[in-house]
C-alpha positions in Angstrom: -1.9 152.3 81.5 0.6 149.8 82.9 4.1 151.1 83.0 5.8 148.0 81.8 7.9 145.6 83.8 10.6 147.9 85.2 11.1 147.4 89.0 9.3 150.2 91.0 9.3 151.4 94.5 6.0 150.6 96.2 4.6 152.7 99.1 1.6 151.7 101.3 0.0 154.5 103.4 -1.6 153.5 106.7 -3.6 156.5 107.9 -4.3 155.5 111.5 -2.6 156.6 114.6 -3.2 156.2 118.4 -3.5 160.0 118.5 -2.8 163.0 116.3 0.5 164.7 117.2 0.5 168.4 117.5 3.0 169.0 114.8 1.7 166.4 112.3 0.3 167.5 108.9 0.5 164.0 107.4 -2.7 162.3 106.3 -3.4 160.5 109.6 -6.5 160.0 111.8 -7.0 158.9 115.4 -9.7 156.4 114.5 -10.6 153.0 115.9 -13.2 150.3 115.3 -14.6 148.9 112.0 -13.1 151.6 109.8 -9.7 150.1 110.3 -10.5 146.7 109.0 -12.6 148.2 106.2 -9.6 150.3 105.1 -7.3 147.3 105.2 -9.7 145.3 103.0 -10.0 148.3 100.6 -6.2 148.7 100.4 -5.8 145.0 99.6 -8.5 145.3 96.9 -6.9 148.5 95.5 -3.5 146.7 95.2 -5.0 143.6 93.7 -6.8 145.6 91.0 -3.9 148.0 90.3 -3.5 149.2 86.7 0.2 148.6 87.3 -0.2 145.0 88.2 2.9 143.0 87.2 5.5 145.7 87.7 8.1 144.2 90.0 8.8 145.9 93.3 12.3 147.2 93.9 11.4 148.3 97.5 8.3 148.1 99.6 7.6 150.7 102.3 4.8 151.0 104.8 4.4 154.5 106.1 1.7 156.6 107.8 0.2 157.3 110.1 1.4 154.4 112.2 1.5 151.1 110.2 2.2 149.1 113.5 -1.2 150.4 114.8 -2.6 147.6 112.6 -2.6 144.0 113.8 0.0 141.5 112.5 -2.7 139.8 110.5 -3.7 143.1 108.8 -0.1 143.9 108.0 0.4 140.4 106.6 -2.7 140.6 104.3 -1.5 143.9 102.8 2.1 142.8 102.3 0.9 139.5 100.7 -1.2 141.5 98.3 1.8 143.7 97.4 4.1 140.8 96.8 1.5 139.0 94.6 0.7 142.1 92.6 4.3 143.4 92.4 6.7 140.4 92.7 9.8 141.4 94.5 12.8 142.0 92.2 15.2 139.9 94.2 16.1 140.3 97.9 14.6 143.8 98.3 14.2 146.2 101.2 10.8 145.8 102.9 10.4 148.5 105.5 7.9 149.8 108.0 7.6 152.8 110.2 6.8 151.9 113.8 5.7 153.8 116.9 7.5 152.5 120.1 4.1 152.4 121.9 2.5 150.1 119.3 5.0 147.3 119.0 6.3 144.4 121.1 8.4 141.3 120.5 5.4 139.3 119.2 4.5 141.9 116.6 8.1 142.4 115.4 8.6 138.6 115.2 5.5 138.3 113.2 6.5 141.1 110.9 10.0 139.6 110.4 8.4 136.2 109.4 6.1 138.0 106.9 9.1 139.4 105.1 9.8 142.8 106.6 13.5 143.3 107.0 13.8 147.0 108.0 12.0 149.0 110.7 12.1 152.7 111.3 11.2 153.6 114.9 9.7 157.0 115.6 11.5 157.9 118.8 11.5 161.7 118.2 13.0 162.4 121.7 14.2 160.7 124.8 13.0 163.6 127.0 9.7 163.1 128.8 8.8 166.7 128.4 9.4 166.7 124.7 7.3 163.7 124.2 4.4 165.2 126.1 4.7 168.5 124.2 4.7 166.6 120.9 1.7 164.5 121.8 3.5 161.2 121.4 1.8 158.2 123.0 5.0 156.4 124.0 7.4 157.0 126.9 11.1 157.4 126.6 11.7 154.0 128.1 9.6 152.4 125.4 12.2 153.3 122.7 15.0 151.0 124.0 12.4 148.3 124.6 11.3 148.6 120.9 14.9 148.5 119.6 15.7 145.4 121.6 12.5 143.7 120.5 13.4 144.5 116.8 16.8 143.0 117.2 15.5 139.9 119.0 13.1 139.4 116.2 16.0 139.4 113.7 15.8 142.8 112.1 19.3 143.6 110.9 18.4 147.2 109.8 16.9 149.4 112.5 16.4 153.1 112.1 15.5 155.8 114.7 13.8 159.1 114.0 14.6 162.2 116.1 13.3 165.8 116.0 15.2 168.9 116.9 14.5 172.7 117.3 11.5 171.8 119.6 9.9 174.5 121.8 12.2 175.1 124.8 14.7 172.5 123.7 18.2 173.2 124.9 21.5 172.2 123.2 22.2 170.0 126.2 18.9 168.2 125.7 19.5 167.7 122.0 23.0 166.4 122.5 21.6 164.0 125.1 19.0 162.8 122.6 21.6 162.1 119.9 23.9 160.3 122.4 21.1 158.2 123.8 20.0 157.2 120.3 23.5 156.3 119.2 23.9 154.3 122.4 21.2 152.0 121.1 23.5 151.2 118.1 21.0 152.0 115.3 21.9 151.2 111.7 20.3 154.4 110.5 19.3 157.8 112.0 16.8 160.3 110.6 17.0 163.8 112.3 14.5 166.4 111.2 14.1 170.0 112.2 10.6 170.8 113.5 8.6 172.7 111.0 5.4 174.5 111.8 2.8 173.5 109.3 -0.6 175.1 108.7 -3.7 173.2 110.0 -1.8 171.7 113.0 -2.1 172.4 116.7 1.5 173.7 116.8 0.6 176.2 114.1 -2.2 177.6 116.2 0.1 177.7 119.3 2.8 179.4 117.2 0.5 182.1 115.9 -0.4 182.9 119.5 3.2 183.2 120.5 3.0 180.1 122.7 6.0 178.2 121.3 9.6 179.0 122.4 11.3 178.0 119.2 15.1 178.4 118.7 16.3 181.0 116.2 18.0 180.1 112.9 21.5 180.2 114.3 20.6 177.8 117.1 18.9 175.5 114.7 22.0 175.5 112.5 24.1 174.7 115.6 21.8 171.8 116.5 22.1 170.5 112.9 25.9 170.7 112.9 26.2 168.8 116.1 23.9 166.1 114.8 26.1 165.7 111.7 29.3 165.6 113.9 28.1 163.1 116.5 26.6 160.8 113.9 29.6 160.6 111.8 31.9 160.1 114.8 29.7 157.1 115.6 30.1 155.6 112.1 26.8 156.8 110.7 27.7 158.6 107.5 25.5 161.4 106.2 24.1 160.5 102.8 21.2 162.9 102.7 20.6 166.2 104.5 18.6 164.6 107.3 19.7 161.0 107.1 22.7 159.1 108.3 23.5 155.4 108.0 26.1 152.7 108.5 27.5 151.5 105.1 24.9 149.4 103.3 22.0 150.6 105.5 20.8 153.7 103.5 17.1 153.6 103.0 16.7 152.3 99.5 13.1 153.3 99.2 13.7 156.9 100.1 16.7 157.0 97.7 14.2 156.3 94.9 12.4 159.5 95.8 15.6 161.6 96.0 16.8 160.2 92.7 13.4 161.1 91.1 12.6 157.5 90.1 9.1 156.1 89.6 7.0 155.0 92.7 3.7 153.4 93.2 1.4 154.2 96.1 -1.7 152.6 97.7 -3.9 153.5 100.6 -5.8 156.7 101.8 -3.8 159.8 100.9 -1.0 157.9 99.2 0.9 159.8 96.5 2.5 158.0 93.6 4.3 159.1 90.4 4.3 156.8 87.4 4.5 157.0 83.6 0.9 157.0 82.2 0.6 157.0 78.4 4.2 158.0 78.2 4.0 161.0 80.5 5.2 161.1 84.1 2.1 161.6 86.2 1.6 162.2 89.9 -1.6 160.8 91.4 -3.1 161.2 94.9 -5.5 158.8 96.5 -8.6 160.0 98.3 -7.5 161.0 101.8 -10.3 160.3 104.2 -10.6 156.6 104.9 -14.4 156.6 104.6 -14.4 158.1 101.1 -11.4 156.0 100.1 -13.2 152.8 101.2 -16.4 153.8 99.4 -14.6 154.4 96.1 -12.9 151.0 96.3 -16.1 149.2 97.3 -18.0 150.8 94.4 -15.3 149.9 91.9 -14.3 153.5 91.3 -10.9 155.0 91.0 -9.3 156.1 94.3 -7.4 158.9 92.6 -8.9 162.3 93.3 -6.0 164.3 91.8 -4.1 163.4 88.7 -1.3 165.8 87.6 0.7 165.2 84.4 4.2 166.6 85.0 5.7 168.7 82.2 9.4 169.1 81.6 9.6 172.2 83.9 7.9 170.4 86.8 10.1 167.4 86.4 13.2 169.6 86.3 12.2 171.4 89.5 11.5 168.1 91.3 14.8 166.6 90.1 16.7 169.6 91.5 14.6 169.8 94.7 15.1 166.2 95.6 18.5 165.4 94.1 20.4 168.3 95.6 19.7 166.9 99.1 21.9 163.9 98.5 25.6 163.9 99.6 26.4 162.0 96.4 25.2 165.1 94.5 23.0 165.5 91.5 23.7 164.6 87.9 23.7 167.7 85.7 22.8 165.9 82.5 19.5 167.2 81.0 18.9 169.9 83.7 20.2 173.0 81.9 20.7 174.8 85.2 21.2 178.6 85.5 24.9 179.0 85.0 25.1 182.3 86.9 23.4 180.7 89.8 25.9 177.8 89.7 28.7 180.3 89.9 27.0 182.2 92.7 26.5 179.0 94.8 30.2 178.1 94.4 31.3 181.7 95.3 29.1 181.5 98.4 30.7 178.2 99.3 27.4 176.4 99.1 28.2 174.0 96.2 31.0 172.2 94.4 30.9 171.3 90.8 32.5 168.3 89.1 32.4 167.4 85.4 28.9 165.9 85.7 27.5 166.6 89.1 26.7 169.4 91.5 27.1 168.7 95.3 26.1 170.9 98.2 28.9 171.6 100.7 28.3 171.2 104.5 27.5 174.9 104.6 25.3 174.7 101.5 23.1 172.0 103.1 22.0 174.6 105.6 20.6 176.7 102.7 19.2 173.9 100.5 15.8 175.5 99.8 17.5 178.8 98.8 19.9 176.9 96.6 17.1 175.1 94.8 15.3 178.4 94.1 18.4 179.9 92.7 19.1 177.0 90.4 15.7 176.7 88.8 
C-alpha cells in the first residue's frame, strides 16, 4: 500500500479542547483524564505502524481541537514518532495550532526545542463580548501574551486567526480587531467568515432567530476591509482567507489547495494518498474511545475509505485551487468553456495561457464560480 518515497504533507489531529465552542463543527471533545494519555499513545502507535512508513515529510502540521491542550511531553512523543516514521525532507515547516489560554513561555520554549518552527494562534477576536459569545476560554489580553511568548521562544513564523461576521459585530469592532492583530506584527493572518454549521450550538440559536448576523453586503464589506488593511501592513493575500509576509505562507495548507497528497493520523483525521495506484481519501475513527480501541486491538483506524475517480479529483482540484491568488493550472481540467467566458464577462475571473485566476470581485463568489466551472 505504501505510496513510495515522494515527500508528503503529514497532519496530526488532536481532538481535545478545554471546551466546545458554539460555532465549532470540527472533531473535538471537551474531555479530560486518562483518555488523553491513551489517545496520545494510540496516535504514536498508529504513526509507527503506518502503511506509508518511510515516505518523507514535506510539512508537519498539528491541528485540532487544541494541540497545545496536550502537555509538552505528549506533543514531543507524537512529533518524535512522526519524524522517525516520516523523515523530514530537509528544513521543513513544522506547525501547530495553539489556543492563547493553553500556552505559556515554558510550553512554547519546549515546542521550539522539539522542532516546531511555526505556530498559529487562535485569537478569533480581541473583543471580550465576542470571545464570550464564541465560547472561547481565553481573554483578549491572553493573545498578546501568547504572541510575545512565542517570539521569546524563538518562533520566527507566528500566525493569528480572526473571525468576522459574528452576531452583533460592528464594522468598527471588526476594524479594531484587524488593527490590534496587525499591531502584534504577525507573519501571517487567517481571517474567516463565521459559517453556521449543523449540529452546533450556533445552528440551534440561529434556527430560533437568536443570532444577529450581518447580511451578505456587510459581510462583503468586512472582507474587503480585511484585504485592504492586511495588504497595507505588508501581509499579501495568497489565498481567499489567508495573508502573509513574503516567505511565511503556510506550506502545509498550500499542499491542500494545490491538491497534493497528504497523510493524516489521530481521531477524525482525514488523509488522501495513492493506494494501489488510485487516489484515495481515508477518515480515521472520530471518537477517541473507538479510535484507541481499534489501535490497541491492532485494527485499522480507517472507518471510511473513498477511492476518488477522475470526476471527484477534478472537482477537488477546482474547489481548492481556485482559492489561490496564484490561480489554478488549466492543464487536464477540461473546464466548461462557456462558464469560463461567463466568469470573465462577470468580472470574476481572468484567464492566461495556462491558468485561471479569480479577481478580487470573484473571490467574493468563489463557491458559485466553482459550481459554474465543474
